[in-house]
N, C-alpha and C positions, 0 to 999 in steps of 0.2 A: 504494500500500500504506500503510495507516494504521499509525503507530507506537503500540505498546501504552504505556499510561501507567505510571508508577511504581506506582500503586495496583493496576493489573491484574497487573503482574509480581509484586508482593508477594503478591497473592491466589493466583495460580497456584502460586508457590513454596510457600505455606502448604498448599494443597490437596495437592500432591505429597508434602510432608513428613508429612502426617497419613494418607496413603493406606496401607491394609493389604490387599494382594491375597490372595486365597485360592487354593487349588490349581487352580481352574477359570479363573483369570485375572481373574475379577471380584473385587470387594472391597467394602469399606465404610469409611467414616470420617464424622466430623462436623466441622463448622466450629466455630470458637470460640463462635459463638452457638447451637450445637446443631443446625444444619441438616444433613440427610444429604447426602452427596456420592456420586454415582453414577459408574460407569465412564465414561459419556459426558462428565462434567465433567472427569475426569482427562485424557481424550483432548484435550479443548479446551484445558486448561491446558498440556499439552505442545506443542500447536500454537502457542499464544500465545508460549511461551518460545522455541520454535524461530524464530518470526517476529522476536522481539525480538533474538535472537542474530544472525540473518542481516542485520539492518539496523544492527547495532552497539550495540544496547541490552544492558543487563546482565540475563541470565536469572536 
């Protein structure tokens, strides 16, 4: 299992912080650079943070 880097963890945390779900469970957000973030990116961010926590990294 690969350990997520500090940069990957920071990006995942930033994506989750900016996420605004709607009533259907989907949502939208933009990165600092203005790129759209889709629900699939949020799911990947959560998986990455779960992996980091399970191997002792800081989520």
